[in-house]
ROGUTOR-177245 format. One record per residue (C-alpha): residue number from 1; residue in one letter; x, y, z. Coordinates in pm, whole numbers, plus 50000, padded with zeros to 5 digits. Each point is the difference from the previous one (the first is absolute). Layout:
! ROGUTOR-177245
   k r     x     y     z
 NUM A     X     Y     Z
...
This chain:
! ROGUTOR-177245
   k r     x     y     z
   1 M 81931 71612 15986
   2 N 49819 50201 50266
   3 I 50062 49885 50356
   4 G 49809 50130 50300
   5 I 50077 49911 50360
   6 F 49693 50045 50219
   7 Y 50063 49971 50371
   8 G 49833 50071 50332
   9 S 50221 50086 50294
  10 T 49916 50120 50348
  11 G 50333 49967 50181
  12 G 50228 50049 49700
  13 N 50144 49649 49959
  14 T 49785 49912 49698
  15 E 50085 50333 49837
  16 N 50371 49931 50053
  17 V 49967 49658 49837
  18 A 49798 50153 49714
  19 R 50284 50247 49938
  20 L 50254 49718 50006
  21 I 49790 49807 49748
  22 R 49978 50310 49781
  23 R 50382 50026 49993
  24 Q 50038 49629 49925
  25 L 49743 50007 49719
  26 G 50153 50293 49821
  27 G 49979 50324 50187
  28 K 49830 50334 49962
  29 E 49801 49925 49686
  30 I 49789 49763 50211
  31 T 49701 50168 50161
  32 L 49978 49967 50379
  33 I 49649 50054 50137
  34 N 49888 50002 50362
  35 V 49644 49864 49980
  36 A 49895 50251 50266
  37 S 50031 50269 49731
  38 L 49853 49798 49712
  39 Q 49704 50198 49869
  40 D 49881 49756 49735
  41 A 50048 49624 50022
  42 Q 49934 49985 49624
  43 S 50340 50163 49948
  44 M 50153 49660 50076
  45 Q 49897 49903 49648
  46 D 50270 50234 49866
  47 Y 50277 49758 50101
  48 D 50119 49677 49839
  49 L 50158 49878 50323
  50 L 49851 50090 50335
  51 V 50190 49928 50320
  52 W 49773 50003 50303
  53 G 50148 50027 50349
  54 C 49821 49969 50332
  55 P 50085 49907 50357
  56 T 49774 49765 50191
  57 Y 49831 50169 50294
  58 G 49814 49872 50302
  59 D 49861 49654 49957
  60 G 50089 49950 49633
  61 E 49854 50324 49863
  62 L 50095 50248 49731
  63 Q 50176 50320 50099
  64 D 49744 50283 50040
  65 D 50062 50174 49666
  66 W 49974 49674 49807
  67 D 49691 49911 50201
  68 L 49833 50321 49876
  69 L 50117 49944 49641
  70 E 49913 49631 49973
  71 P 49623 50044 49939
  72 R 50078 50256 49727
  73 L 50176 49726 49804
  74 D 49663 49846 49912
  75 D 49980 50205 49679
  76 V 50367 49977 49901
  77 D 50071 49780 49698
  78 L 50356 49869 50009
  79 R 49970 49742 49721
  80 G 50328 49987 49812
  81 K 50187 50154 50294
  82 L 50255 49840 50228
  83 V 49989 50041 50377
  84 A 50287 49912 50234
  85 I 49935 50026 50373
  86 F 50223 50053 50300
  87 G 49911 50032 50363
  88 L 50138 50043 50345
  89 G 49914 49781 50294
  90 D 50127 49866 50330
  91 Q 50048 49624 49982
  92 E 50064 49968 50373
  93 G 49737 50229 50150
  94 Y 49733 49915 49743
  95 A 50104 49654 49886
  96 H 49636 49898 49949
  97 K 49929 50292 49758
  98 F 50342 50059 49841
  99 V 49975 50242 49703
 100 D 49627 49932 49961
 101 A 49962 50342 49835
 102 I 50186 49888 49689
 103 G 49762 49705 49975
 104 I 49706 50241 50010
 105 L 50158 50220 49732
 106 H 50080 49696 49787
 107 E 49634 49899 50005
 108 R 49898 50355 49901
 109 A 50252 50010 49714
 110 L 49856 49676 49863
 111 D 49645 50135 50046
 112 C 50101 50301 49788
 113 G 50124 49768 49724
 114 A 50374 50051 50049
 115 D 50267 49737 49960
 116 T 50210 49975 50314
 117 I 50375 49951 49998
 118 G 50273 50007 50261
 119 H 49885 49698 50197
 120 W 50258 49927 50267
 121 S 50127 49694 50186
 122 D 49928 49991 50371
 123 E 50342 49847 50066
 124 G 50174 50186 50281
 125 Y 49680 50112 50174
 126 D 49854 49843 50314
 127 Y 49623 50052 50030
 128 E 49689 49796 50078
 129 A 49753 50116 49736
 130 S 49962 50260 49729
 131 R 49726 50104 49761
 132 A 50286 50076 49760
 133 L 50083 49631 49959
 134 I 49876 49897 49654
 135 A 50170 49662 49969
 136 E 50222 49786 50217
 137 S 50294 50222 50101
 138 L 49897 50278 49756
 139 L 49884 50346 50101
 140 C 49811 50222 49757
 141 G 50260 50273 50042
 142 L 50312 50117 50177
 143 A 49987 49981 50380
 144 I 50213 50243 50198
 145 D 50041 49976 50376
 146 E 50169 50317 50120
 147 D 49936 49905 50364
 148 N 50191 49672 49997
 149 Q 50200 49975 49677
 150 S 50085 50356 49892
 151 E 50350 49887 49906
 152 L 49846 49795 49716
 153 T 49784 50276 49851
 154 E 50241 50144 49746
 155 E 50106 49661 49863
 156 R 49640 49874 49983
 157 V 49887 50315 49820
 158 S 50286 49972 49754
 159 R 49924 49636 49916
 160 W 49625 50065 49979
 161 C 50040 50301 49771
 162 A 50222 49799 49764
 163 Q 49734 49728 49998
 164 V 49719 50251 49933
 165 L 50191 50161 49712
 166 E 50068 49659 49843
 167 E 49638 49890 50036
 168 T 49887 50332 49850
 169 R 50230 49954 49700
 170 V 49864 49648 49946
 171 M 49635 50109 50024
 172 L 50012 50340 49827
 173 G 50305 49966 49779
 174 P 50313 50218 49990
């Protein structure tokens, strides 16, 4: 199975989490791609499992590199592919837009025909609103808050990666 982790990172926190996810999912054979250097969005079609990572910026916006890439996803066909999404946000400083970027990416993944996995409980977070909320107490992906809960990052990533691998096995087979 081909796994690609596509991330956008300005300050380095999202890249660090992407590297942690890579280790948890299986290591060096997993391709790690900074979307700032992605030449062809169509290359996403080469992967069975895509992991998309993006921090939420400003007032609920995509990080700059994802913002530039997002319109180029219009012609990407991800039918038959799985997409798991993680994002970084600040639940105290931006409680009204907590991890909105992963909600935006989730919508784009569905628009491209992908099946999304890795939905995550919002238990343990304290926020007012989020575009990532897809059902009561369920986020469309893993939420990481390095500003307020960095001590939980490693354990959350570990649990989420185990969940993503199990859901992948169920949907794609061994």
